[in-house]
N, C-alpha and C positions, 0 to 999 in steps of 0.2 A: 504493500500500500504506500509505503514511504517513497517508492521510486516511480509511481504511476505517472507523475507529471513530466517525467523525462522521455516518455515513449515517442513523443512527436519528433524528437531530434534524431541525429545519426547515432550509430553505435558508439562512435567516439565521444560525442557529447553526452550520451547516456552514461558512459563509463565515468566521465568527468563528474557528472551530476551525482552518480552513486558514490564516488570517492568523496565529494564534498559533503554529502549527507553523512557518510560514515565518519568523517572527521568531526562533523558537528555532533554526532552521537557520542563519539569518544570524549569530546570536550564536555558534553553534558554529564557524562558518567563521572568524569574527573572533577567536575565543579563541586566545591565544598560549600555547604550551607552553614553560615555563621550567625550565631545569636550573640549580641553584644550587650552585656549588662554594664551600664555606666558609659554610654556612648558619648555623653557630652563632656566627660572628663578628659584629662590629658592622654591617658592610655586609650580610651575609646576613640578619640579623634585621630590619634596616630594609627589605630587599627583601620579606621575608615579610609584614611589616606592610602594605606597599603592596598586595600581592596579596590579603591577608586582607580589605582594604577594597574590593576590586573582583574578586570571584570569578567574575563573569560574563565578565570580560575575560581573566583569566589562570588557568592551571592549572600547578601545580608538578608536574613529572614525575620529579624526582630531586633529591637533596641529597647533600652530603658534609660530614663533620665529622671531627674528629681525637680530641680527648680529652674534650670536654664531652658525655659519653654521655647524661646525664639530659635535657639540652636537646634532643639529637638524637632521643631517644625521644618527647618531646612533639611534635616536628615530624612525625615519622613517623606518629603517631597522629592528629594534627590534619588533615594533608593526605592521609592514606590512601595513603602512598607505597609503591611496589613496587620502586624502584631506589635504592640508596644506596651511599656509600663511607664506610668507617671506617678509621682508621689501622692498627690491629693485627688480625691474624688471629683472635686469641682473642675480641676484641670482635665481630668479624664473625660468628663462630660462635654467640656468645651472643645476638646480635640476631636471627639467622636462626632460632634455636630459639624465642625469645620471640615473634617475629612471623611466624607461618606464611604470611601473605599476601605477605611480601617475596619477590620473584622473583629479583632480582639484588642480591647484596651483594658489593661489591668492596672490596679492601684491598691494602695493600702499595705498593711503589714504583711499579708500573705501573697500579694500580687506578683512579686518577683519569682517566688517559688512556682506559682501557677504558670507564669510565662515560660519558665524552664521546663515545667512538666508537660506543657501542651504544645509547644512550638516544634516545628519540623526542622531539625538542624543536625549537623554532623559534629560541630565544634561549638562550645559555649565559652566565650571570653568573659570571665567574671572580674570586672574592673571597678566594681562598687567599693566604697570605703566602709569598713566596719563589719560587725558581726551579722548584719543583714544579709550578707552573701552566703552564709552557711547553708540555709535551706535550699537555695538554688543549686549549689554544688551537690547536695544530697540527692536532689531530684535527677540531676544529670547523671550521677553515678548509677542510680537505679535504672536509668534508661541506657546504661552502658555506652555513654558518649565520651568524647575527649573533652576534658576541662582545661582550657588555657587559663591557668590560675594566676590572677594578679591581685588577689584579695588575701593579704597575710593573715587576717583575723580568722579565716576558715581553719587553717592548720594550727594556729596558736590556741584558739579557744576549743576546737573540736578535733584536733589532729588524731587522737587515739580512736575516736569514733569513726572518723573518715577512713582511716587505715583499715579498720575492721570491716567497714562497708565495701572497700575496694576488694577485699578478699572474697566477699560474697558475690560480687559482680565483676569477675575477672576481665571482662572485655572493656570495662571502663578504664580510663587512664587520665592521670594528671600530668600535664607538662607545664612547669612553672614559667611565669612571665616576668616576675621581678628580675631585674638585671642580675642581681647577685645569685639567685637560685637558678636562673637560666644558665649562668656561667658555670656553676657547680654541676648542673645537669649535663652540660656539654662536656665538661672536663672529666666526667665520670664514664663517658661512653666508651665501651670496649674493654673496661677493666673490671676485675672482680672486687667485691666489697672487702674481702679479707686483705686485699693489697693496699687499701686506703689507710694512711696513717693519720691524716688530719684534713679537715675542711677549713679553708681560710677565707673568711668573709671580709671584703674590703669596705671601708667607709670613707666618704669624702672628708669627714670631720664636721660637716654641717656648717651652718651660718656662723657659729661662734667658736670655731676651732681656735685653740690657743688662749681663750679668755678664761678668767678665774671666777670664783663664786661672787666676789665683790662686784665685778662687772655685770654678771648675770642677774643680780638682785633686781635691777630696775630696767631690764631690756623691754622693748615694746613689741607688740604683735607685728608691726610693720618691719622692724629689724629682723625678727625671727623668720619672716617670710622671704627674705632676700637670700636664697640659696646661691652659692657661687657657681655651681656647675649644672644643676638639673632644673628643668622646668616641670613642676609637678603640681598636684592639687594642694590646697592649703593644709589639710590635715596631715598628709604625709610629709610636707615641708616642715611643719612644726615638730613632728616626730623625728625628723632628721636633725633638727637643731638641738633637740634634747638627747640625741642618740638612743632614744627609746626605739627608734626604727631599727637600729642594729640589734637590739634586744629581741624584738619581734622576729627578726630574721634568723637569729640563733635558734629560737624555739621552732620556727618553721623548718629550718634546715634539719634539725633533729627529727622532726616528724616525717619530712619528705624522704630523707635518705637513710633513716635508721642508724644514725651515727651518735655515739655517746657525747654528752655535753663536754666532757673533758677533752674530747678530740675535735672540738669546734673552737676556732680562734677568730677574734676580730682584730684587724689592724687598720690603721688610718692610711689612706692613699689619696692625697689631696687632688691629684690630677684626674681621678675617675676614668682612667684608661683601662686598667686591669680590674675587671668587674668581680672576680673572685677566683680562687685557686684551689686545687686539690694536691696535697702532698702525699706521696706514696712511700711504701716501706723501703724502697730502694734509694730514697733520697731525691728522686725526681719530683718536680713540681709542674703540673699542667695548669695553665692559666688561659682564660678567655679574655681577649682584649677587643676594644672597639671604641668608637666615639660615644660620648655621653648622650645617648638617644635611645628611647624605648622601642623604636621600630624593629631593631634587629631581634630582640627576644620575642616580641609579638609574632614576627614573621616566622621564627623558628618553631614556635608553638603551633602555628598553622601548618607548617610543612614537614615537621618531624616525621620520620627520621631523615628526610631529604633536606637539602638547602636550596634556596631559590633566589634568583636575582629579582630585585624590585627597584624601579627607577627612583623611588623616593628615599632610598637608603643612602646615608652619608658614609663614606669610607675613611678609615684612619690612615693618615699620612705619617708613616714612621719617621721619615726624615725631619718633619717639622715637630715631631714629638721629642723634644730635647731632653726631657728629664722625667724620670719616674722615681718617686720617693715613697718610703714607707716608714711609719712610726707607731709607737704604742698609743692607744687611746687614753685620754685622761679620765679614768674611771672613777676617781674621787670627786671630780667636779661634775661629770656627766654620769649620773648614777643609774641611768636607764639600762645599761648593759648588765650590771651586776644584779639589779632587781629581776631582770629577765632570766638570768642563769639560775637565780634562787627559785623563781617560780617554776621554771622548767624542771629542775631537779626534784622539787617537792612533788610535782605532777598533780594528778587528779584534776580538781577544779581550780587550782591555784593559777595556772596560765589564763583561765577565763577571767579571773578577778584582775590579774595584771592588765589584760587587754581592755576590759570594760572600764576600769577606773581611769586608765590612760585616755580612752576615748572621751569620757566626760570631762576630764581635766583639760584636755586640749580644746574642747568646745568652750569651756568656761574661760580659758585664757584668751581665745579668739574674741570672745564677747567682752573682754577686759574686766572680768569679775574677779580674777585671781592674778597673781604674779607668776612669772616664768618658773621660778624655783618651787612654787607651790605644786606644780605638776608632779615632781618627785615625792613631795610630802603626801599628796593625795594617794598615789600608788602605794607607797610604803604603808600608810595607815590602813588602807583597804586590805592589803595582804596580811598585815599583822592581826587584824581583827577577824579574819576569815577562818572558819572551821572547814578544813579540806574534806571533800567528799570523793569517794571512789567513782571512777567511770567504767569499772568492769561490771557492767550491768546492761540489760536490754533497754533500760530506761535512760541511757546515758544522754541522749540528745535533749530530752526534757529537763534533765538535771542541769545541763549546760545552759539552757535557755533561762531556767529559773535563777540560777546563780548570776548570770549576766544581768538579768532584770533587777534582781535584788541589789547587786553591787552598784548599779547606776543610780538606783533610788537612794541608797544610803549616801553616796557621794553628793548628790544634788541636795539632799536634806541638810547636809553638814556645811557645804561650801557655797551653794547658790544663794545669793543675797539680792 
């Protein structure tokens, strides 16, 4: 039936027509359907640019946004989307009215998970910030999809549960998108776990690298948001300035790669060229290098185990890369790293408390209700007052959600003024 319209031509033209249709069929078979959670953020917009430059390979089937309505509208129109998530019910109603071709408009607390549960996709990119991304990952695993994971909180708060679920659904897979974990993931390819001596996570040092406690006492939100190397969302930029970001990455690396905390190291690398490294038992170190741009790890998560050229990728010029330096992080000033190691080693629900208290603390700081150093105080107080619960139970996800909710409530009651 596909070739009927070729019959009027010569045998030669018919053959060409058949060949063209076969190539079209092959392209359609290869085309990957992508669901992007957090499409209006920095990772989401980078992902859409990659897709925009290779529309024969990728199709966007759904997106989610929260408050950036105007950008979300542009994305809906450009990619002719029929399934979306938006934070509020009113915005959902307005978008449904404005775009009659939208078939599914999800909103509210469970909307992201429903979008993940019901959409037709091959790969889900979870680029939302916070624990809200956990349920979407869970739904994608149950559907045995690939999760391009750019949501640290999923593995930090619920890593033990996620890993258990992955064993139940073996066709599901997580390919990390965070630059550090993508670097580790790539540097581990082809080697056995027993040959790994140490994971080395690099850190730029954040906005306030080299500053002391006296300086940090009165720093402003505007100062904290001026990252020297990376263009990121506000929450993750604040996390980078406190180095809590590196703490979250330590816990995530432990959960993703099943490496003991004692074998995970953080070092400061101000140039942000080496994104992370793996040291092996023979003394060799495998590193992944590149420009400070999220497009490369996003693209690798889409193409793994292959690598693919994309015209929007920037390439590293080693000749112009004059200097690569490494130094110890100042863990006495920037307490986020040690608090994370403590939370991770305690285990159970303690990493959930670490993450939830930090999320609220960062929110309060950005609203200028607390000082910069109060972020550490809030995390430490929340951890000290928490009675750890085991997650070795079938009810683990509900326990995680309840602890997350209760931690946020307590922090707000004590600190929100």
